[in-house]
N, C-alpha and C positions, 0 to 999 in steps of 0.2 A: 307185384312181388318184391321180395327183398333178398338179397344176396350179401352174404359177408365172406369176403375173401382174404385169405391170409397171404401176406407178401414176404418176400425173403428179407429185405431190409429197406426200411425208410430212413434216410439220413438226416432229415431236417425239413425246415418250413419250405424250401424250394421243392422238394419232393412232394410235399403235400399239395402244393399249388399246380406241379406238373400232373399228378394223378387227377386232380378235380377237373383240370381242363380236359384231360384225355377222356374222362367219363362223361363230363358234360356235353362232349361234342356228339353224342349219340342221341338221336331223337328218342324221347320216351323216358328219359331219365328225370326223375322227380327230385330226389334228393341224394346227397353223397356226404359222408362223413369218414374222415381218416383218422386212425388212432396210431400215433407214434409209439405210444408204449406197447401196445399189442401187435404192432405191425400188421394192421389189417385195415381193409376198407369195407365200409358198409353202404350198400347202394339200394335205394328204393326206386323201382322202374315199372313202367307199363310193359307187360309182356306181349302185348299186341304189336309193339314195335321192335323189340329186340328180346334176346334171350341171355343167359348167363354166359355162354360161349362168345357172344358179341362183345360183352363187357370185358372178359378175359383177353380178348384178341386186341381190344382197345389199349388196355393197360400194358400188355406186352409189347406193343408196337411203340408205346411211349418209353420202353426201356426198362420195364420193371418186370420181375418174375413172380408169378402167382404160384403158390406151394399147393 
């Protein structure tokens, strides 16, 4: 599966690193790309292990807001 999630605001490289770490901690994540220009994150994952709600929860627990 692939999900593209809009985020409220990504402030720089440190936020990108934090987002990647928060998402990568989930079992089943295959790839993750963060766009500073678009304020979004694109995640490819195996839906056997997790769903989009799990990803959103991980991102929000890291201190970011999914729109």
